[in-house]
Backbone and ligand atoms as CSV (ligand in chain L), in Angstrom:
chain,resi,resn,atom,element,x,y,z
A,1,UNK,N,N,144.029,80.394,44.867
A,1,UNK,CA,C,144.978,79.614,44.075
A,1,UNK,C,C,144.811,78.110,44.336
A,2,UNK,N,N,144.664,77.771,45.618
A,2,UNK,CA,C,144.464,76.358,45.955
A,2,UNK,C,C,143.198,75.819,45.299
A,3,UNK,N,N,142.154,76.626,45.309
A,3,UNK,CA,C,140.888,76.210,44.703
A,3,UNK,C,C,141.056,75.923,43.210
A,4,UNK,N,N,141.771,76.810,42.498
A,4,UNK,CA,C,141.963,76.632,41.059
A,4,UNK,C,C,142.766,75.374,40.742
A,5,UNK,N,N,143.802,75.112,41.530
A,5,UNK,CA,C,144.597,73.908,41.254
A,5,UNK,C,C,143.800,72.649,41.580
A,6,UNK,N,N,142.921,72.704,42.584
A,6,UNK,CA,C,142.074,71.553,42.893
A,6,UNK,C,C,141.101,71.276,41.764
A,7,UNK,N,N,140.513,72.338,41.239
A,7,UNK,CA,C,139.571,72.179,40.121
A,7,UNK,C,C,140.302,71.625,38.899
A,8,UNK,N,N,141.507,72.123,38.635
A,8,UNK,CA,C,142.286,71.630,37.493
A,8,UNK,C,C,142.643,70.157,37.679
A,9,UNK,N,N,143.003,69.780,38.898
A,9,UNK,CA,C,143.335,68.374,39.173
A,9,UNK,C,C,142.128,67.468,38.973
A,10,UNK,N,N,140.989,67.918,39.487
A,10,UNK,CA,C,139.761,67.132,39.323
A,10,UNK,C,C,139.396,67.011,37.841
A,11,UNK,N,N,139.542,68.099,37.095
A,11,UNK,CA,C,139.258,68.081,35.664
A,11,UNK,C,C,140.162,67.073,34.947
A,12,UNK,N,N,141.437,67.075,35.268
A,12,UNK,CA,C,142.382,66.146,34.633
A,12,UNK,C,C,142.029,64.703,34.979
A,13,UNK,N,N,141.679,64.458,36.234
A,13,UNK,CA,C,141.316,63.094,36.648
A,13,UNK,C,C,140.084,62.608,35.889
A,14,UNK,N,N,139.049,63.434,35.845
A,14,UNK,CA,C,137.815,63.019,35.179
A,14,UNK,C,C,138.017,62.827,33.680
A,15,UNK,N,N,138.834,63.684,33.064
A,15,UNK,CA,C,139.107,63.539,31.635
A,15,UNK,C,C,139.792,62.212,31.355
A,16,UNK,N,N,140.799,61.871,32.174
A,16,UNK,CA,C,141.501,60.606,31.986
A,16,UNK,C,C,140.598,59.421,32.274
A,17,UNK,N,N,139.851,59.502,33.380
A,17,UNK,CA,C,139.009,58.376,33.797
A,17,UNK,C,C,137.985,58.008,32.727
A,18,UNK,N,N,137.326,58.994,32.154
A,18,UNK,CA,C,136.250,58.701,31.217
A,18,UNK,C,C,136.700,58.645,29.760
A,19,UNK,N,N,137.981,58.873,29.494
A,19,UNK,CA,C,138.470,58.702,28.125
A,19,UNK,C,C,138.943,57.271,27.902
A,20,UNK,N,N,139.067,56.466,28.980
A,20,UNK,CA,C,139.482,55.076,28.856
A,20,UNK,C,C,138.233,54.201,28.909
A,21,UNK,N,N,137.931,53.443,27.857
A,21,UNK,CA,C,136.741,52.590,27.884
A,21,UNK,C,C,136.840,51.550,28.996
A,22,UNK,N,N,135.719,51.257,29.653
A,22,UNK,CA,C,135.754,50.321,30.768
A,22,UNK,C,C,136.085,48.906,30.307
A,23,UNK,N,N,135.820,48.569,29.045
A,23,UNK,CA,C,136.121,47.228,28.555
A,23,UNK,C,C,137.620,46.963,28.563
A,24,UNK,N,N,138.428,47.982,28.465
A,24,UNK,CA,C,139.873,47.803,28.517
A,24,UNK,C,C,140.310,47.521,29.947
A,25,UNK,N,N,139.601,48.115,30.888
A,25,UNK,CA,C,139.964,47.960,32.290
A,25,UNK,C,C,139.661,46.558,32.812
A,26,UNK,N,N,138.565,45.941,32.361
A,26,UNK,CA,C,138.221,44.618,32.848
A,26,UNK,C,C,137.350,43.914,31.828
A,27,UNK,N,N,137.390,42.579,31.891
A,27,UNK,CA,C,136.598,41.754,31.004
A,27,UNK,C,C,135.552,41.061,31.867
A,28,UNK,N,N,134.325,41.525,31.786
A,28,UNK,CA,C,133.266,41.023,32.665
A,28,UNK,C,C,132.872,39.581,32.367
A,29,UNK,N,N,133.256,39.062,31.212
A,29,UNK,CA,C,132.844,37.705,30.872
A,29,UNK,C,C,133.782,36.645,31.456
A,30,UNK,N,N,134.932,37.056,31.940
A,30,UNK,CA,C,135.880,36.092,32.510
A,30,UNK,C,C,135.826,36.175,34.031
A,31,UNK,N,N,135.299,35.119,34.622
A,31,UNK,CA,C,135.087,35.108,36.069
A,31,UNK,C,C,136.069,34.165,36.739
A,32,UNK,N,N,136.746,34.648,37.732
A,32,UNK,CA,C,137.543,33.769,38.576
A,32,UNK,C,C,136.597,33.264,39.654
A,33,UNK,N,N,136.310,31.972,39.639
A,33,UNK,CA,C,135.253,31.453,40.509
A,33,UNK,C,C,135.775,30.788,41.777
A,34,UNK,N,N,137.063,30.594,41.879
A,34,UNK,CA,C,137.638,29.990,43.070
A,34,UNK,C,C,138.768,29.061,42.697
A,35,UNK,N,N,139.284,28.358,43.713
A,35,UNK,CA,C,140.357,27.391,43.454
A,35,UNK,C,C,139.742,26.024,43.148
A,36,UNK,N,N,140.456,25.256,42.363
A,36,UNK,CA,C,139.970,23.943,41.942
A,36,UNK,C,C,139.580,23.069,43.137
A,37,UNK,N,N,140.361,23.158,44.209
A,37,UNK,CA,C,140.107,22.307,45.378
A,37,UNK,C,C,138.782,22.622,46.068
A,38,UNK,N,N,138.180,23.763,45.761
A,38,UNK,CA,C,136.905,24.134,46.367
A,38,UNK,C,C,135.721,23.398,45.744
A,39,UNK,N,N,135.963,22.695,44.625
A,39,UNK,CA,C,134.852,22.077,43.900
A,39,UNK,C,C,134.993,20.563,43.830
A,40,UNK,N,N,135.578,19.966,44.859
A,40,UNK,CA,C,135.821,18.525,44.862
A,40,UNK,C,C,134.590,17.690,45.142
A,41,UNK,N,N,133.613,18.269,45.816
A,41,UNK,CA,C,132.423,17.502,46.184
A,41,UNK,C,C,131.435,17.492,45.023
A,42,UNK,N,N,130.969,16.285,44.675
A,42,UNK,CA,C,130.013,16.192,43.575
A,42,UNK,C,C,128.709,16.872,43.946
A,43,UNK,N,N,128.187,17.664,43.022
A,43,UNK,CA,C,126.934,18.375,43.262
A,43,UNK,C,C,126.937,19.714,42.547
A,44,UNK,N,N,125.966,20.548,42.924
A,44,UNK,CA,C,125.763,21.830,42.269
A,44,UNK,C,C,126.196,22.956,43.199
A,45,UNK,N,N,126.991,23.867,42.700
A,45,UNK,CA,C,127.423,25.052,43.443
A,45,UNK,C,C,126.583,26.217,42.921
A,46,UNK,N,N,125.764,26.761,43.789
A,46,UNK,CA,C,124.709,27.680,43.356
A,46,UNK,C,C,125.076,29.159,43.504
A,47,UNK,N,N,126.233,29.472,44.044
A,47,UNK,CA,C,126.517,30.853,44.438
A,47,UNK,C,C,126.666,31.846,43.285
A,48,UNK,N,N,126.801,31.371,42.039
A,48,UNK,CA,C,126.945,32.293,40.909
A,48,UNK,C,C,125.665,32.421,40.089
A,49,UNK,N,N,124.616,31.748,40.529
A,49,UNK,CA,C,123.375,31.766,39.763
A,49,UNK,C,C,122.774,33.171,39.707
A,50,UNK,N,N,122.608,33.820,40.848
A,50,UNK,CA,C,121.956,35.126,40.862
A,50,UNK,C,C,122.845,36.224,40.284
A,51,UNK,N,N,124.125,36.173,40.568
A,51,UNK,CA,C,125.010,37.261,40.132
A,51,UNK,C,C,125.445,37.136,38.679
A,52,UNK,N,N,125.635,35.888,38.185
A,52,UNK,CA,C,126.183,35.729,36.842
A,52,UNK,C,C,125.421,34.734,35.967
A,53,UNK,N,N,124.360,34.151,36.484
A,53,UNK,CA,C,123.574,33.205,35.683
A,53,UNK,C,C,124.331,31.937,35.347
A,54,UNK,N,N,125.109,31.442,36.297
A,54,UNK,CA,C,125.950,30.262,36.072
A,54,UNK,C,C,125.714,29.225,37.167
A,55,UNK,N,N,125.616,27.966,36.761
A,55,UNK,CA,C,125.666,26.850,37.705
A,55,UNK,C,C,127.044,26.214,37.575
A,56,UNK,N,N,127.753,26.058,38.672
A,56,UNK,CA,C,128.981,25.265,38.661
A,56,UNK,C,C,128.603,23.877,39.156
A,57,UNK,N,N,129.028,22.858,38.421
A,57,UNK,CA,C,128.587,21.506,38.719
A,57,UNK,C,C,129.782,20.567,38.701
A,58,UNK,N,N,129.897,19.783,39.760
A,58,UNK,CA,C,130.903,18.715,39.803
A,58,UNK,C,C,130.148,17.409,39.585
A,59,UNK,N,N,130.408,16.749,38.458
A,59,UNK,CA,C,129.676,15.523,38.131
A,59,UNK,C,C,130.648,14.411,37.765
A,60,UNK,N,N,130.115,13.191,37.820
A,60,UNK,CA,C,130.890,12.043,37.341
A,60,UNK,C,C,130.382,11.711,35.939
A,61,UNK,N,N,131.286,11.738,34.986
A,61,UNK,CA,C,130.904,11.468,33.595
A,61,UNK,C,C,132.013,10.687,32.924
A,62,UNK,N,N,131.628,9.636,32.207
A,62,UNK,CA,C,132.559,8.754,31.499
A,62,UNK,C,C,133.769,8.386,32.372
A,63,UNK,N,N,133.466,8.012,33.621
A,63,UNK,CA,C,134.503,7.538,34.530
A,63,UNK,C,C,135.379,8.627,35.121
A,64,UNK,N,N,135.048,9.881,34.871
A,64,UNK,CA,C,135.852,10.985,35.411
A,64,UNK,C,C,134.972,11.864,36.289
A,65,UNK,N,N,135.618,12.531,37.235
A,65,UNK,CA,C,134.925,13.603,37.948
A,65,UNK,C,C,135.263,14.896,37.234
A,66,UNK,N,N,134.232,15.637,36.840
A,66,UNK,CA,C,134.454,16.836,36.043
A,66,UNK,C,C,133.810,18.049,36.694
A,67,UNK,N,N,134.476,19.185,36.539
A,67,UNK,CA,C,133.871,20.465,36.900
A,67,UNK,C,C,133.388,21.114,35.614
A,68,UNK,N,N,132.103,21.520,35.634
A,68,UNK,CA,C,131.526,22.167,34.465
A,68,UNK,C,C,130.777,23.424,34.898
A,69,UNK,N,N,130.549,24.318,33.950
A,69,UNK,CA,C,129.772,25.538,34.214
A,69,UNK,C,C,128.644,25.597,33.189
A,70,UNK,N,N,127.403,25.541,33.681
A,70,UNK,CA,C,126.245,25.620,32.792
A,70,UNK,C,C,125.691,27.034,32.827
A,71,UNK,N,N,125.166,27.478,31.698
A,71,UNK,CA,C,124.353,28.691,31.712
A,71,UNK,C,C,123.068,28.344,32.459
A,72,UNK,N,N,122.656,29.205,33.370
A,72,UNK,CA,C,121.447,28.923,34.153
A,72,UNK,C,C,120.178,29.274,33.397
A,73,UNK,N,N,120.306,29.855,32.217
A,73,UNK,CA,C,119.118,30.239,31.464
A,73,UNK,C,C,118.552,29.035,30.718
A,74,UNK,N,N,117.255,28.896,30.812
A,74,UNK,CA,C,116.540,27.791,30.170
A,74,UNK,C,C,116.684,27.895,28.660
A,75,UNK,N,N,116.812,26.753,28.006
A,75,UNK,CA,C,117.000,26.761,26.555
A,75,UNK,C,C,115.670,26.883,25.806
A,76,UNK,N,N,114.565,27.030,26.541
A,76,UNK,CA,C,113.298,27.293,25.863
A,76,UNK,C,C,113.223,28.779,25.522
A,77,UNK,N,N,112.922,29.609,26.518
A,77,UNK,CA,C,112.801,31.047,26.247
A,77,UNK,C,C,113.675,31.895,27.158
A,78,UNK,N,N,114.602,31.269,27.855
A,78,UNK,CA,C,115.609,32.038,28.568
A,78,UNK,C,C,115.317,32.410,30.007
A,79,UNK,N,N,114.311,31.812,30.629
A,79,UNK,CA,C,114.088,32.081,32.056
A,79,UNK,C,C,115.240,31.493,32.874
A,80,UNK,N,N,115.427,32.038,34.049
A,80,UNK,CA,C,116.483,31.552,34.931
A,80,UNK,C,C,116.002,30.286,35.654
A,81,UNK,N,N,116.764,29.205,35.491
A,81,UNK,CA,C,116.378,27.946,36.129
A,81,UNK,C,C,116.707,27.974,37.614
A,82,UNK,N,N,116.095,27.027,38.350
A,82,UNK,CA,C,116.342,26.884,39.787
A,82,UNK,C,C,116.844,25.471,40.033
A,83,UNK,N,N,117.657,25.321,41.063
A,83,UNK,CA,C,118.155,23.995,41.421
A,83,UNK,C,C,117.263,23.404,42.498
A,84,UNK,N,N,116.801,22.179,42.292
A,84,UNK,CA,C,116.029,21.458,43.303
A,84,UNK,C,C,116.884,20.317,43.835
A,85,UNK,N,N,117.375,20.495,45.040
A,85,UNK,CA,C,118.190,19.443,45.671
A,85,UNK,C,C,117.343,18.186,45.888
A,86,UNK,N,N,116.073,18.368,46.252
A,86,UNK,CA,C,115.191,17.226,46.529
A,86,UNK,C,C,114.999,16.356,45.287
A,87,UNK,N,N,114.837,16.980,44.150
A,87,UNK,CA,C,114.609,16.233,42.909
A,87,UNK,C,C,115.898,15.951,42.147
A,88,UNK,N,N,116.985,16.583,42.579
A,88,UNK,CA,C,118.267,16.457,41.875
A,88,UNK,C,C,118.123,16.914,40.417
A,89,UNK,N,N,117.398,18.000,40.243
A,89,UNK,CA,C,117.123,18.515,38.899
A,89,UNK,C,C,117.138,20.042,38.913
A,90,UNK,N,N,117.358,20.599,37.728
A,90,UNK,CA,C,117.149,22.033,37.515
A,90,UNK,C,C,115.730,22.197,36.983
A,91,UNK,N,N,114.996,23.137,37.546
A,91,UNK,CA,C,113.615,23.381,37.117
A,91,UNK,C,C,113.495,24.779,36.535
A,92,UNK,N,N,112.708,24.895,35.488
A,92,UNK,CA,C,112.401,26.215,34.948
A,92,UNK,C,C,111.012,26.615,35.420
A,93,UNK,N,N,110.895,27.773,36.074
A,93,UNK,CA,C,109.599,28.167,36.626
A,93,UNK,C,C,108.615,28.665,35.565
A,94,UNK,N,N,109.090,28.919,34.357
A,94,UNK,CA,C,108.205,29.566,33.371
A,94,UNK,C,C,107.229,28.601,32.707
A,95,UNK,N,N,107.743,27.515,32.145
A,95,UNK,CA,C,106.844,26.603,31.425
A,95,UNK,C,C,107.114,25.149,31.797
A,96,UNK,N,N,107.818,24.916,32.903
A,96,UNK,CA,C,107.925,23.570,33.448
A,96,UNK,C,C,109.020,22.681,32.909
A,97,UNK,N,N,109.980,23.204,32.196
A,97,UNK,CA,C,111.072,22.334,31.745
A,97,UNK,C,C,111.921,21.891,32.936
A,98,UNK,N,N,112.531,20.722,32.781
A,98,UNK,CA,C,113.419,20.198,33.823
A,98,UNK,C,C,114.665,19.632,33.146
A,99,UNK,N,N,115.781,19.730,33.870
A,99,UNK,CA,C,117.082,19.282,33.367
A,99,UNK,C,C,117.746,18.449,34.452
A,100,UNK,N,N,118.437,17.394,34.064
A,100,UNK,CA,C,119.115,16.570,35.073
A,100,UNK,C,C,120.454,17.203,35.469
A,101,UNK,N,N,121.166,16.524,36.349
A,101,UNK,CA,C,122.422,17.062,36.871
A,101,UNK,C,C,123.440,17.309,35.754
A,102,UNK,N,N,123.352,16.535,34.691
A,102,UNK,CA,C,124.260,16.738,33.554
A,102,UNK,C,C,123.820,17.876,32.655
A,103,UNK,N,N,122.646,18.462,32.968
A,103,UNK,CA,C,122.126,19.571,32.167
A,103,UNK,C,C,121.236,19.114,31.027
A,104,UNK,N,N,121.001,17.795,30.928
A,104,UNK,CA,C,120.164,17.286,29.837
A,104,UNK,C,C,118.700,17.617,30.079
A,105,UNK,N,N,118.000,18.023,29.024
A,105,UNK,CA,C,116.578,18.323,29.161
A,105,UNK,C,C,115.794,17.029,29.347
A,106,UNK,N,N,114.955,17.010,30.397
A,106,UNK,CA,C,114.203,15.810,30.753
A,106,UNK,C,C,112.755,15.884,30.294
A,107,UNK,N,N,112.142,17.049,30.489
A,107,UNK,CA,C,110.730,17.221,30.114
A,107,UNK,C,C,110.446,18.708,29.943
A,108,UNK,N,N,109.272,18.975,29.396
A,108,UNK,CA,C,108.905,20.360,29.145
A,108,UNK,C,C,109.336,20.792,27.757
A,109,UNK,N,N,109.094,22.049,27.423
A,109,UNK,CA,C,109.344,22.515,26.055
A,109,UNK,C,C,110.809,22.830,25.724
A,110,UNK,N,N,111.710,22.788,26.706
A,110,UNK,CA,C,113.121,23.100,26.408
A,110,UNK,C,C,113.637,22.145,25.322
A,111,UNK,N,N,114.176,22.677,24.239
A,111,UNK,CA,C,114.553,21.832,23.100
A,111,UNK,C,C,115.916,21.158,23.209
A,112,UNK,N,N,116.716,21.564,24.181
A,112,UNK,CA,C,118.080,21.017,24.251
A,112,UNK,C,C,118.623,21.185,25.670
A,113,UNK,N,N,119.743,20.537,25.963
A,113,UNK,CA,C,120.356,20.688,27.292
A,113,UNK,C,C,120.769,22.126,27.581
A,114,UNK,N,N,121.075,22.389,28.849
A,114,UNK,CA,C,121.606,23.701,29.232
A,114,UNK,C,C,122.940,23.917,28.509
A,115,UNK,N,N,123.182,25.136,28.059
A,115,UNK,CA,C,124.449,25.457,27.399
A,115,UNK,C,C,125.587,25.440,28.422
A,116,UNK,N,N,126.776,25.162,27.954
A,116,UNK,CA,C,127.931,25.119,28.849
A,116,UNK,C,C,128.919,26.233,28.491
A,117,UNK,N,N,129.605,26.725,29.499
A,117,UNK,CA,C,130.644,27.739,29.315
A,117,UNK,C,C,132.006,27.056,29.282
A,118,UNK,N,N,132.972,27.725,28.725
A,118,UNK,CA,C,134.324,27.177,28.750
A,118,UNK,C,C,134.994,27.542,30.073
A,119,UNK,N,N,135.898,26.676,30.485
A,119,UNK,CA,C,136.638,26.885,31.732
A,119,UNK,C,C,138.115,26.637,31.474
A,120,UNK,N,N,138.944,27.182,32.340
A,120,UNK,CA,C,140.360,26.851,32.302
A,120,UNK,C,C,140.964,27.105,33.675
A,121,UNK,N,N,142.119,26.474,33.887
A,121,UNK,CA,C,142.824,26.640,35.156
A,121,UNK,C,C,143.936,27.656,34.952
A,122,UNK,N,N,143.973,28.639,35.826
A,122,UNK,CA,C,145.029,29.647,35.794
A,122,UNK,C,C,146.094,29.287,36.825
A,123,UNK,N,N,147.045,30.172,37.009
A,123,UNK,CA,C,148.062,29.974,38.037
A,123,UNK,C,C,147.391,29.792,39.402
A,124,UNK,N,N,148.059,29.107,40.289
A,124,UNK,CA,C,147.575,28.881,41.652
A,124,UNK,C,C,146.267,28.111,41.679
A,125,UNK,N,N,145.993,27.299,40.649
A,125,UNK,CA,C,144.778,26.481,40.589
A,125,UNK,C,C,143.490,27.282,40.616
A,126,UNK,N,N,143.550,28.534,40.192
A,126,UNK,CA,C,142.331,29.327,40.099
A,126,UNK,C,C,141.549,28.903,38.856
A,127,UNK,N,N,140.246,28.820,39.010
A,127,UNK,CA,C,139.385,28.403,37.904
A,127,UNK,C,C,138.744,29.642,37.281
A,128,UNK,N,N,138.883,29.764,35.970
A,128,UNK,CA,C,138.266,30.869,35.244
A,128,UNK,C,C,137.148,30.313,34.362
A,129,UNK,N,N,135.969,30.926,34.468
A,129,UNK,CA,C,134.839,30.593,33.593
A,129,UNK,C,C,134.679,31.733,32.611
A,130,UNK,N,N,134.578,31.381,31.336
A,130,UNK,CA,C,134.362,32.400,30.301
A,130,UNK,C,C,132.902,32.325,29.868
A,131,UNK,N,N,132.102,33.269,30.332
A,131,UNK,CA,C,130.668,33.235,30.029
A,131,UNK,C,C,130.371,33.693,28.609
A,132,UNK,N,N,131.342,34.260,27.934
A,132,UNK,CA,C,131.131,34.703,26.557
A,132,UNK,C,C,131.381,33.583,25.554
A,133,UNK,N,N,132.066,32.543,25.990
A,133,UNK,CA,C,132.326,31.399,25.097
A,133,UNK,C,C,131.502,30.226,25.576
A,134,UNK,N,N,130.336,30.049,24.984
A,134,UNK,CA,C,129.453,28.964,25.401
A,134,UNK,C,C,129.316,27.953,24.273
A,135,UNK,N,N,128.901,26.754,24.662
A,135,UNK,CA,C,128.727,25.665,23.704
A,135,UNK,C,C,127.294,25.174,23.803
A,136,UNK,N,N,126.639,25.080,22.664
A,136,UNK,CA,C,125.260,24.620,22.589
A,136,UNK,C,C,125.276,23.112,22.375
A,137,UNK,N,N,124.777,22.368,23.358
A,137,UNK,CA,C,124.781,20.908,23.245
A,137,UNK,C,C,123.586,20.415,22.430
A,138,UNK,N,N,123.752,19.264,21.856
A,138,UNK,CA,C,122.667,18.667,21.080
A,138,UNK,C,C,123.084,17.292,20.619
A,139,UNK,N,N,122.157,16.576,19.980
A,139,UNK,CA,C,122.466,15.211,19.513
A,139,UNK,C,C,123.682,15.206,18.601
A,140,UNK,N,N,124.598,14.289,18.893
A,140,UNK,CA,C,125.769,14.133,18.046
A,140,UNK,C,C,126.829,15.205,18.219
A,141,UNK,N,N,126.672,16.070,19.201
A,141,UNK,CA,C,127.667,17.139,19.417
A,141,UNK,C,C,128.463,16.812,20.678
A,142,UNK,N,N,129.677,16.357,20.500
A,142,UNK,CA,C,130.534,16.021,21.648
A,142,UNK,C,C,130.985,17.295,22.346
A,143,UNK,N,N,131.127,17.208,23.661
A,143,UNK,CA,C,131.591,18.370,24.422
A,143,UNK,C,C,133.013,18.729,24.014
A,144,UNK,N,N,133.293,19.996,23.764
A,144,UNK,CA,C,134.683,20.380,23.500
A,144,UNK,C,C,135.517,20.238,24.778
A,145,UNK,N,N,136.805,19.954,24.645
A,145,UNK,CA,C,137.633,19.701,25.825
A,145,UNK,C,C,137.737,20.887,26.789
A,146,UNK,N,N,137.514,22.104,26.309
A,146,UNK,CA,C,137.604,23.240,27.231
A,146,UNK,C,C,136.259,23.557,27.903
A,147,UNK,N,N,135.299,22.629,27.799
A,147,UNK,CA,C,134.022,22.838,28.467
A,147,UNK,C,C,133.957,22.123,29.806
A,148,UNK,N,N,135.039,21.488,30.223
A,148,UNK,CA,C,135.086,20.852,31.539
A,148,UNK,C,C,136.530,20.735,32.001
A,149,UNK,N,N,136.687,20.569,33.304
A,149,UNK,CA,C,137.999,20.345,33.903
A,149,UNK,C,C,137.926,19.019,34.630
A,150,UNK,N,N,138.847,18.119,34.345
A,150,UNK,CA,C,138.888,16.828,35.027
A,150,UNK,C,C,139.497,17.043,36.405
A,151,UNK,N,N,138.790,16.571,37.431
A,151,UNK,CA,C,139.259,16.764,38.813
A,151,UNK,C,C,140.062,15.565,39.292
L,1,LIG,S1,S,111.537,29.370,29.461
L,1,LIG,FE1,FE,111.946,27.532,30.504
L,1,LIG,S2,S,110.329,26.242,29.990
L,1,LIG,FE2,FE,109.910,28.060,28.921
């Protein structure tokens, strides 16, 4: 009897577990990357590059210190870029493109700057990056206000 009720319980659990789509349980494109105070130092935060293909960057732009999230994929053919602290540039290992700290393409075949993700501040100063909402930069295209956080 105990065996039958255990099997029935396991059956009920598995039926419920796999009848709920995983997309309802979590949204993989929305990443909580830390608290705002963790990104006060200007420079590149590399810890999300391998796991999520994101560079978090604290830069000074138009008189402000801003936190931004760049897609780490090269805008040429999509290779994963690398950060070179020595050169203060992002390098693409595939065909030699390079991008400056602002993500602007400097040389090589990459046709445009690195794409940027949208960010927002949640409760408790937690920073959320939305990797599904990206902005393609180019000449004459001003950054949307949700593509950076003023620090
Ligand atoms: S994919 Fe980066 S330069 Fe070609």
